[in-house]
GURO-307120 format. One record per atom (N, C-alpha, C): y, x, z negated; residue in three letters. Coordinates in steps of 0.02 Angstrom, whole numbers, padded with zeros to 5 digits, always signed. Each point is the difference from the previous one (the first is absolute). Layout:
<recs>
YXZala;...
</recs>
This chain:
<recs>
+03379+03883-02993met;-00088-00043-00006met;+00018-00078+00058met;-00069+00022+00050arg;-00008-00044+00052arg;-00034-00047-00018arg;+00035-00069-00015lys;-00012-00033-00023lys;-00103-00030+00035lys;-00044-00024-00042val;-00056-00016-00005val;-00022-00079+00038val;-00011-00032+00065leu;+00006-00077+00016leu;-00072-00013-00031leu;-00051-00041-00012lys;-00052+00001+00010lys;-00004-00067+00025lys;-00062+00026+00064ile;-00028-00049+00001ile;+00003-00080+00012ile;-00040+00002-00052glu;-00004-00079-00046glu;+00069-00042-00018glu;+00073+00062-00006asp;+00066-00039+00018asp;+00015-00015+00057asp;-00006+00010+00035leu;+00012+00000+00065leu;+00037-00084+00029leu;+00044+00006+00019asn;+00030-00067+00031asn;-00011+00007+00078asn;-00051-00035+00023arg;-00034+00001+00060arg;+00076-00029+00079arg;+00020-00040-00044met;+00057-00043+00018met;+00068+00062+00011met;+00005+00035-00023asn;+00057+00048+00008asn;+00020+00017+00058asn;+00047-00015+00055asp;+00004+00026+00044asp;-00021+00056+00021asp;+00009+00064-00031val;-00010+00076-00003val;-00044-00002+00014val;-00065-00027-00041phe;-00115+00004-00005phe;+00015-00046+00052phe;+00019-00037+00029ala;-00012-00059+00048ala;+00001-00004+00093ala;+00051+00092-00038lys;+00011+00003+00080lys;-00044+00068+00009lys;-00017+00029-00059tyr;-00028+00068+00008tyr;-00095-00021-00002tyr;-00016-00035+00002ile;-00062-00058+00022ile;-00014-00002+00078ile;+00058-00068+00019phe;-00014-00044+00044phe;+00058+00038+00047phe;+00040+00057-00020ala;+00051+00016+00075ala;-00015+00056+00005ala;-00074+00038+00026asn;-00008+00063+00005asn;-00080-00006+00035asn;+00050+00054+00077glu;-00075+00005+00023glu;-00051+00041-00018glu;-00008+00016-00050ala;-00082+00038+00000ala;-00042-00059-00050ala;+00043-00069-00014arg;-00047-00059-00041arg;+00016-00059+00049arg;+00008+00010+00079lys;+00011-00028+00018lys;-00053-00074-00003lys;-00037+00017-00011glu;-00066-00057-00001glu;-00001-00062-00056glu;+00057+00024-00059leu;+00028-00053-00060leu;+00025-00045+00034leu;+00063+00041+00058thr;+00060-00055+00019thr;-00041-00053+00018thr;-00066+00023+00067leu;-00034-00050+00042leu;-00032-00029-00033leu;-00020+00009-00050gly;-00028-00039-00051gly;+00054-00075+00004gly;+00036+00032-00037leu;+00049-00029-00059leu;+00019-00073+00055leu;+00006+00021+00069ile;+00051-00053+00056ile;-00049-00045-00009ile;-00070+00035+00028asn;-00075-00056+00037asn;-00006-00060-00054asn;+00021+00061-00071ser;-00035-00068-00041ser;+00061-00049-00012ser;+00040+00003+00008phe;+00066-00050+00039phe;-00026-00072+00043phe;-00018+00039+00081phe;+00005-00017+00040phe;-00085-00046+00020phe;-00052+00028-00058glu;-00070-00039+00003glu;+00023-00062-00023glu;+00038-00006-00064leu;+00049-00061-00025leu;+00005-00089+00040leu;+00045+00036+00074glu;+00019-00024+00058glu;-00067-00017+00073glu;-00028+00041-00022gly;-00054+00000+00047gly;+00033+00032+00063gly;+00040+00063-00033thr;+00012+00038+00055thr;-00059+00062+00031thr;+00019+00020+00038ala;-00079+00085+00028ala;+00029+00030-00037ala;-00026+00050-00014glu;+00009+00080-00045glu;+00023+00036+00050glu;+00038+00033-00045ile;+00047+00082+00059ile;-00081+00038-00005ile;+00022+00040+00035ile;-00037+00049+00026ile;+00035+00052-00029ile;+00055+00019+00008asp;+00029+00063-00017asp;+00092-00018-00006asp;+00025+00039-00030phe;+00079-00025-00021phe;+00046+00065-00013phe;+00043+00008+00037ala;+00053+00064+00017ala;+00080+00008-00030ala;-00015+00022-00065phe;+00066-00003-00029phe;+00059+00021+00028phe;+00058-00056-00030lys;+00049+00014+00068lys;+00063+00043-00048lys;+00038+00006+00014asp;+00072+00013-00060asp;+00041-00070-00012asp;-00035-00013-00093arg;+00024-00042-00029arg;+00081+00000-00020arg;+00029+00039+00035glu;+00077-00034-00039glu;-00003-00045+00098glu;+00068-00054-00015leu;+00007-00037+00027leu;+00097+00011+00000leu;+00001+00031+00070asp;+00099-00010-00005asp;+00038-00042+00000asp;+00073-00019-00016pro;+00018-00056-00010pro;+00031-00031+00064pro;+00029-00068+00006asp;+00007+00005+00078asp;+00069-00005+00016asp;+00057+00028-00069arg;+00050-00004+00009arg;+00007+00077-00032arg;+00084+00043+00010glu;+00010+00041-00043glu;+00021-00015-00091glu;-00012-00060-00019asp;+00034-00013-00062asp;-00081-00049-00022asp;-00038-00006+00051gly;-00064-00037-00041gly;-00067+00028-00036gly;-00032-00036-00037lys;-00074+00023-00037lys;-00045+00017+00036lys;+00007+00084-00031gly;-00070+00015+00040gly;-00062-00004-00048gly;-00079+00020+00019val;-00022-00023+00001val;-00064+00054-00031val;-00038+00014-00063val;-00046+00047+00003val;-00063-00037+00004val;-00079-00036+00009leu;-00048-00011+00004leu;-00044+00048-00018leu;-00035-00021-00040asp;-00056+00013-00041asp;-00042+00018+00029asp;-00049-00033+00064val;-00042+00021+00044val;+00006-00043+00045val;-00006+00051+00060leu;+00034-00062+00093leu;-00067+00055+00023leu;-00021-00034+00038gly;-00018+00012+00065gly;-00021-00041+00058gly;-00062+00031+00069glu;+00011-00047+00030glu;-00086+00011+00033glu;-00028-00075-00021cys;-00080+00003+00014cys;-00003+00014+00068cys;-00091-00011+00024ser;-00030+00032+00039ser;+00032-00071+00056ser;+00004-00039+00011asp;+00004-00058+00032asp;+00081-00024-00021asp;+00045+00065+00010gly;+00071-00001+00018gly;+00030-00048-00088gly;-00029-00022-00029thr;+00039-00026-00057thr;+00042+00043-00050thr;+00056-00041+00006leu;+00027+00039-00071leu;+00007-00019-00077leu;-00022+00056-00048val;-00007-00023-00076val;+00031+00027-00021val;+00028-00025-00053ser;+00027+00051-00063ser;-00031-00047-00063ser;+00013+00054-00053val;-00036-00050-00071val;+00069+00051-00040val;+00025-00078-00056glu;+00025+00023-00044glu;-00047+00018-00051glu;+00035+00034-00072phe;-00018-00007-00072phe;+00057-00022-00019phe;-00028-00083-00039gln;+00096-00026-00029gln;+00007+00027-00086gln;+00004+00047-00039leu;+00010-00028-00069leu;+00061-00054-00012leu;+00056+00006+00028glu;+00072-00002-00015glu;-00003-00073+00022glu;+00030-00063-00030gln;-00030-00074+00002gln;+00076+00006+00038gln;-00006-00035+00082phe;+00053-00005+00045phe;+00035-00067+00000phe;+00039-00040-00034lys;+00020-00046-00008lys;-00021-00062+00104lys;+00038+00071+00031ala;-00030-00052+00089ala;-00033+00037+00010ala;-00056+00011-00023met;-00043+00065+00043met;-00037-00047+00069met;+00031-00059-00010gly;-00041-00041+00077gly;+00043+00032+00072gly;+00061-00007-00029lys;+00074+00016+00063lys;-00011+00098-00025lys;-00004+00031-00029arg;-00014+00074+00006arg;-00059+00012+00037arg;-00076-00011-00005ser;-00063-00025+00051ser;+00022+00017+00062ser;+00052-00069+00001leu;-00006-00030+00090leu;+00042+00069+00021leu;+00070+00003-00027leu;+00033+00047+00022leu;-00028+00085+00022leu;-00049+00007-00022tyr;-00049+00059-00018tyr;-00019-00037+00082tyr;-00037-00034-00009trp;-00054-00031+00044trp;+00037+00029+00076trp;+00058-00041+00013ala;+00046-00003+00054ala;+00001+00070+00007ala;+00025+00062-00048lys;+00029+00023+00046lys;-00051+00092+00014lys;-00059-00042-00012leu;-00087+00028+00015leu;-00004-00054+00089leu;+00016-00054-00012tyr;-00018-00033+00069tyr;+00054+00021+00057tyr;+00053+00020-00031gln;+00080+00019+00055gln;-00021+00068+00035gln;-00027+00030-00065arg;-00024+00064+00023arg;-00066+00027+00069arg;-00047-00059+00016arg;-00038+00006+00025arg;+00034-00002+00077arg;+00061-00027-00004leu;+00015-00004+00069leu;+00069+00056+00046leu;-00021+00016+00026leu;+00060+00088+00024leu;+00043-00041+00063leu;+00035+00016+00034lys;+00069-00008+00043lys;-00049-00017+00059lys;+00018-00069+00021gly;-00050+00014+00079gly;-00079-00039-00020gly;-00012+00018-00066glu;-00069-00041+00024glu;+00012-00092-00018glu;-00057-00033+00024lys;-00002-00052+00001lys;-00036-00039-00088lys;+00015-00049+00019tyr;-00002-00039-00083tyr;-00083+00014+00018tyr;-00025-00038+00011gln;-00075+00007+00029gln;-00038+00066-00067gln;+00054+00062+00013gln;-00045+00058-00009gln;+00015-00001-00098gln;+00039-00051-00024leu;+00012-00022-00076leu;-00110-00015-00021leu;+00009+00047-00073asn;-00070-00018-00018asn;-00022-00025-00060asn;-00050-00005-00009arg;-00005-00046-00061arg;+00011+00065-00077arg;+00084-00047-00021thr;-00004+00054-00083thr;-00027-00049-00035thr;-00008+00054-00052val;-00035-00049-00087val;+00036+00077-00035val;+00004-00036-00065ser;+00038+00002-00045ser;-00068-00027-00066ser;-00032+00053-00035leu;-00021+00008-00042leu;+00027-00018-00065leu;+00019-00024-00058asn;+00059+00005-00054asn;-00054-00007-00075asn;-00020+00055-00036ile;-00036-00004-00060ile;+00042-00002-00061ile;-00006-00050-00037leu;+00081-00031-00056leu;-00043+00029-00056leu;+00033+00040-00035asp;-00028+00000-00075asp;+00047-00061-00039asp;-00021-00068+00016tyr;+00060-00040-00036tyr;-00003-00064+00031tyr;-00009-00068-00011lys;+00004-00057+00038lys;+00052-00012+00057lys;+00006-00021+00050leu;+00064-00008+00026leu;-00003-00059-00006leu;-00074-00055+00033phe;+00024-00057-00016phe;-00039-00070-00071phe;+00045-00004-00015pro;-00008-00078-00066pro;-00082-00013+00040pro;-00040-00003-00064asp;-00069-00022+00007asp;+00001-00077+00004asp;+00068-00039-00002thr;+00007-00041+00016thr;-00006-00043+00061thr;+00045+00068+00059glu;+00010+00008+00078glu;-00067+00023+00019glu;-00036+00057-00022trp;-00065+00030+00056trp;-00036+00053-00077trp;-00043-00053-00006lys;-00070+00047-00052lys;-00028+00059+00028lys;+00005-00008+00043asp;-00073+00052+00020asp;+00051+00074+00001asp;-00027+00043-00005tyr;+00024+00066-00010tyr;+00009+00041+00070tyr;-00041-00021+00042his;+00049+00016+00090his;+00016-00074+00018his;+00058+00033+00052ser;+00023-00034+00049ser;+00024+00013+00074ser;-00016-00021+00041cys;+00034+00056+00087cys;+00045-00085+00022cys;+00027+00045+00022phe;+00052-00059+00051phe;+00029+00049+00076phe;-00008-00064+00032ala;+00007+00006+00064ala;+00064-00057+00034ala;+00008+00017+00042val;+00056-00043+00046val;-00046-00067+00028val;+00017-00067-00017leu;-00044-00059+00023leu;+00056-00050-00015leu;-00029-00048+00063asn;+00024-00075+00019asn;-00002-00021-00086asn;+00063-00012-00038thr;-00030-00050-00033thr;-00021-00087-00002thr;-00007+00002+00073lys;-00030-00087+00007lys;-00055+00036-00032lys;-00045+00051+00032asp;-00083-00025-00029asp;-00007+00082-00036asp;+00037+00028-00013leu;-00004+00075-00042leu;-00060+00042+00053leu;-00021-00023+00055asn;-00049+00033+00038asn;+00000+00029+00084asn;+00055-00016+00012his;+00036+00016+00057his;+00057+00058-00023his;-00032+00058+00035ala;+00040+00063-00022ala;+00040-00003+00078ala;+00084+00039-00023leu;+00028+00026+00050leu;-00020+00045+00016leu;-00037+00045-00050thr;+00010+00067+00021thr;-00048+00014-00021thr;-00038+00031-00005arg;-00085+00058-00046arg;+00023+00041-00015arg;+00073+00019+00018asp;+00019+00111-00016asp;+00032-00005-00060asp;+00029-00082-00046leu;+00017+00033-00061leu;-00056-00012-00057leu;-00011+00032-00064glu;-00064-00010-00043glu;+00027+00033-00081glu;+00036-00033-00037ile;-00010+00029-00061ile;-00051-00012-00078ile;-00011+00037-00012his;-00047-00009-00053his;+00031+00011-00063his;-00019-00057-00047phe;+00021+00044-00086phe;-00054+00002-00028phe;-00015+00026-00056val;-00039+00004-00030val;+00037+00000-00073val;-00045-00047-00046glu;+00057-00005-00068glu;-00056+00016-00053glu;-00008+00074-00002leu;-00038+00019-00044leu;-00001-00008-00092leu;+00041-00038-00010pro;-00009-00047-00073pro;-00036-00068+00021pro;+00005-00023+00033lys;-00044-00061+00029lys;-00081-00006+00011lys;-00022+00074+00008trp;-00053+00037-00010trp;-00038+00000-00027trp;-00051-00040-00019gln;-00047+00019-00063gln;-00081+00017+00021gln;-00039+00024-00016arg;-00078+00028+00020arg;+00000-00062-00048arg;-00065-00023+00044lys;-00056-00034-00007lys;-00057+00031-00031lys;-00021-00017-00067lys;-00058+00016-00015lys;-00050-00011+00025lys;-00054+00068+00034gly;-00051-00019+00034gly;+00006-00034+00083gly;+00051-00004+00016ala;+00026-00002+00073ala;+00030+00041+00043ala;-00053+00007+00054lys;+00010+00072+00034lys;+00058-00006+00031lys;+00030+00060-00005leu;+00054+00024+00046leu;+00033-00002+00067leu;+00047-00028+00023thr;-00008+00036+00062thr;+00023+00066+00000thr;+00029+00020+00071arg;+00026+00069-00009arg;+00080-00017-00020arg;+00026-00044+00027leu;+00067+00005-00031leu;+00016-00010-00074leu;-00051-00037-00038glu;-00047+00018-00061glu;+00007+00051-00036glu;-00022+00049+00039arg;-00025+00047-00039arg;+00072+00064-00003arg;+00029-00017+00067trp;+00079+00046+00012trp;+00032-00024-00082trp;-00003-00084+00002leu;+00063-00036-00057leu;-00039+00028-00066leu;-00071-00008+00006ala;-00025+00022-00112ala;+00011+00080+00018ala;+00012+00028+00045tyr;+00001+00112-00005tyr;+00077-00006-00040tyr;+00052-00051+00060leu;+00062+00019-00019leu;+00036-00020-00054leu;-00045-00072-00038ser;+00017-00021-00076ser;+00015+00020-00043ser;+00040+00036-00034ser;+00020-00004-00056ser;-00067-00012-00065ser;-00041-00074+00009lys;-00025-00026-00047lys;-00066+00031+00025lys;-00028+00018+00048thr;-00058+00051+00005thr;-00018+00054-00042thr;-00033-00020-00003thr;-00034+00074-00059thr;-00029+00059+00031thr;+00012+00071-00027met;-00021+00051+00056met;-00075+00000+00004met;-00041-00037-00052glu;-00058-00024+00012glu;-00023-00024+00084glu;+00014-00062-00018glu;+00015-00047+00060glu;+00027+00027+00053glu;+00025+00040-00001arg;+00010+00045+00068arg;-00035+00024+00029arg;-00036+00058-00055arg;-00057+00021+00020arg;-00051-00044+00044arg;-00036-00062-00049gln;-00029-00031+00056gln;+00028-00028+00034gln;+00029-00021+00024leu;+00030-00016+00084leu;+00020+00087+00042leu;-00008+00046-00018ala;-00018+00075+00029ala;-00072-00017+00009ala;-00055-00026-00038met;-00062+00016+00018met;-00008-00038+00060met;+00045-00074+00022val;-00030-00037+00054val;+00059+00002+00063val;+00045+00053-00027asp;+00067-00019+00070asp;-00003+00088-00001asp;-00024+00012+00066ala;+00050+00062-00002ala;+00054+00026+00010ala;+00058-00045+00024asp;+00063+00008+00000asp;+00032-00002-00070asp;-00039-00050-00028ile;+00039+00035-00076ile;-00008+00085-00027ile;-00098+00011+00034arg;-00017+00046-00064arg;+00071+00063+00013arg;+00026-00001+00097thr;+00017+00042+00009thr;+00083-00003-00013thr;+00031-00064-00017ala;+00059-00007-00047ala;-00024+00043-00065ala;-00042-00020-00027met;+00005+00032-00082met;-00026+00093-00007met;-00029+00012+00075glu;+00010+00093-00012glu;+00056-00002+00014glu;+00040-00028+00058ala;+00077+00024+00001ala;+00027+00002-00058ala;+00012-00050-00062glu;+00046-00010-00033glu;-00037+00051-00056glu;-00030+00055-00010lys;-00010+00069-00012lys;+00030+00057+00019lys;+00029-00003+00059glu;+00030+00029+00033glu;+00095-00014-00028glu;+00010-00061+00014phe;+00042-00023-00025phe;+00050+00033-00037phe;-00054-00030-00061val;+00051+00045-00077val;-00032+00069-00014val;-00015+00035+00052gln;+00021+00081-00018gln;+00041+00022+00046gln;+00035-00041+00029asp;+00069+00020+00062asp;+00048+00005-00054asp;+00041+00038-00010tyr;+00076-00025-00057tyr;+00051-00019+00050tyr;-00010-00015+00064lys;+00057-00008+00047lys;+00017-00076+00008lys;-00069-00038-00014tyr;-00024-00056+00031tyr;+00013-00031-00082tyr;-00034+00031-00061ile;+00013-00019-00052ile;+00058-00023-00026ile;+00067+00059+00019ser;+00059-00017-00001ser;+00024-00048-00003ser;-00014-00015+00105ala;+00021-00064+00030ala;-00034-00080-00042ala;-00058+00035-00003tyr;-00016-00073-00042tyr;+00026-00017-00089tyr;+00022+00050-00004asp;+00036-00003-00094asp;+00063-00038+00028asp;+00024+00026+00038arg;+00081-00019+00000arg;-00004-00095+00057arg;-00061-00019+00031gln;+00018-00077+00015gln;-00065-00031-00070gln;-00003+00037-00031glu;-00030-00062-00080glu;+00062-00014-00012glu;+00037+00068-00037lys;+00056+00002-00037lys;+00049-00054+00027lys;+00007+00004+00089tyr;+00043-00047+00009tyr;-00028-00078-00001tyr;-00040-00009-00009glu;-00024-00072+00009glu;+00009-00020-00083glu;-00026+00064-00061arg;+00006-00030-00067arg;+00088-00026+00012arg;+00023+00078+00006asp;+00083-00033-00010asp;+00028-00053+00037asp;-00035-00038+00080arg;+00030-00062-00017arg;-00042-00036-00015arg;-00056-00003-00034met;-00018-00072-00036met;+00041+00014-00055met;+00028+00065-00024ala;+00049-00002-00095ala;+00038-00035+00011ala;+00028-00002+00085arg;+00080-00045+00005arg;+00004-00056+00012arg;-00075-00031+00039glu;-00002-00053+00000glu;-00001-00044-00102glu;-00041+00027-00006asp;-00038-00021-00082asp;+00080+00006-00035asp;+00055+00053-00002phe;+00063-00002-00030phe;+00037-00059+00008phe;-00019-00032+00065val;+00070-00049+00023val;-00005-00059-00023val;-00097-00022-00001arg;-00028-00068-00021arg;+00031+00025-00070arg;-00024+00043-00067glu;+00001-00011-00057glu;+00104+00002-00011glu;+00044+00021+00056glu;+00055-00020-00021glu;+00017-00084+00029glu;-00068-00036+00035gly;+00036-00045-00026gly;+00037-00026+00080gly;+00024+00054+00037glu;+00025-00003+00063glu;-00067-00024+00063glu;-00045-00010-00004ala;-00066+00024+00042ala;+00056-00051+00054ala;-00020-00067-00010ile;+00039-00045+00032ile;+00036+00007+00058ile;+00057+00002-00023gly;+00060+00017+00015gly;+00002+00044+00078gly;-00059+00077-00035phe;+00018+00067+00018phe;-00041-00019+00070phe;-00066-00026-00016ala;-00042+00005+00058ala;+00001-00031+00066ala;+00061-00083-00030lys;+00009-00025+00038lys;+00077+00025+00052lys;+00013+00079-00024gly;+00046+00028+00023gly;+00070-00044-00003gly;+00019-00038-00064glu;+00046-00027-00003glu;+00059+00048-00044glu;+00060+00004+00037ala;+00062+00042-00034ala;+00001-00003-00087ala;+00016-00041-00031ser;-00020-00020-00032ser;-00044+00047-00063ser;-00080-00028+00051gly;-00040+00028-00054gly;+00011+00070-00005gly;-00003+00034+00068ile;+00004+00070+00001ile;+00049+00029-00036ile;+00058-00035-00002ala;+00072+00043-00056ala;-00033-00007-00065ala;-00019-00072-00025lys;-00017+00006-00075lys;-00047+00045-00020lys;-00049+00037+00058ala;-00045+00034-00042ala;+00037+00087+00012ala;+00040-00003+00071val;+00061+00055-00032val;+00021+00030-00044val;+00042-00086-00009ile;+00060+00022-00075ile;-00066+00019-00061ile;-00050-00020+00003ser;-00060-00004-00064ser;+00005+00055-00030ser;-00024+00038+00078leu;-00036+00057-00012leu;+00078+00079-00002leu;+00045-00043+00018lys;+00030+00038-00018lys;+00066-00006-00086lys;-00022-00045-00033asn;+00001-00025-00058asn;-00040+00009-00053asn;-00057+00044+00037lys;-00062+00019-00051lys;+00023+00072+00010lys;+00045+00052+00031gly;+00002+00058+00001gly;-00007+00028+00074gly;-00038-00012+00047lys;-00032+00015+00046lys;+00050+00011+00042lys;-00019+00065+00037ser;+00069+00037+00066ser;-00002-00030+00067ser;+00028-00009+00024val;+00010-00035+00088val;-00052+00006+00014val;-00025+00100-00003pro;-00065+00008+00060pro;-00046-00004-00049pro;-00002-00041-00066glu;-00081+00000-00040glu;-00005-00078+00038glu;+00050-00029-00024ile;+00021-00085+00021ile;-00026-00001+00091ile;+00014+00044+00044ala;-00011-00009+00068ala;-00084-00015+00017ala;-00031+00075-00039glu;-00064-00002-00014glu;-00043-00048-00011glu;+00027-00014-00046leu;-00023-00058-00022leu;-00042-00087+00028leu;+00074+00024+00021leu;+00012-00070+00036leu;-00001+00016+00093leu;-00024+00046+00015asp;-00014+00010+00077asp;+00085-00003+00030asp;+00016+00014-00009leu;+00083-00020+00027leu;+00038+00054-00003leu;+00032+00017+00060glu;+00042+00051+00005glu;+00061+00004-00048glu;+00017+00073-00006val;+00038+00008-00061val;+00084-00049+00023val;-00002+00024+00068ala;+00098-00036+00009ala;-00008-00091-00007ala;-00076-00033+00004lys;+00001-00054-00008lys;+00008-00012-00076lys;-00034+00030-00044val;+00001-00006-00071val;+00063+00007-00013val;+00061+00064+00007asn;+00076-00004+00002asn;+00018-00063+00002asn;+00002-00043+00057glu;+00021-00037+00034glu;-00001-00091-00047glu;-00048+00033-00005leu;-00052-00088-00055leu;+00047+00011-00055leu;+00005+00064-00040leu;+00027+00023-00068leu;+00095-00015+00010leu;+00015+00009+00056met;+00089+00019-00019met;-00024-00096+00046met;-00016-00002+00031gln;-00001-00095+00010gln;-00012-00062-00034gln;-00023+00005-00070phe;-00063-00021-00032phe;+00029+00013-00082phe;+00024+00045-00005asn;-00005+00024-00059asn;+00087-00021-00031asn;
</recs>
């Protein structure tokens, strides 16, 4: 019997669902709307067209790391834009985003071409977690560029632009008029009720189109299966993190200290967990678990 997925239960930050909505040629106007909602915050001219590009970035060398982006395309003015929807909290999200941006920027220049042919490259990251502590940056939106540290105004180049939106920091202010970006954040947020989304759809045609697409999504078994696998992965990841914390090994494990990792491995082994189970719980290679057991036990 096929599982039924209810629209009201949808996790709209799920990677599979986000790509279904925003990486689809048939709904390109939604992608345009989302990108322009960022650009209007920076006072950048709106784009009028967007051509989807291959989302897979090949590694720079044979043993290098490849990348598959959520959304990638070229705007009518030549600007290259990537959009990422991120549920999993990466400790090095800043470096990760810069690496992805660099791969995209380098991809613009073919052999024999001049550096002047490089163009503005923008990375938009919507995160379902806090990237920066409130003491460091309270606002839900941040934008980074290459600026002269002497005045934080003089730019080395206007080509680099990396945005972060931290959904947990965004709070819908009662009675306040929402910006276009805030309407998208309200749509994506798990705190928004279905009634509130229906109200958004009444004033925003893009939100209305997205909600119509949801009905098709929950009827397609292929997408539901992929969606469920992504949700399971996220649940398992959170369970692993909770388990390590409860075991009292979180500090050592989080810092990557060999003794902390080893203690967690040994503790699990003493509780009767198999090596493959330990590897899955702690997100380690089986060979690494065996190595630690032999070294520290």
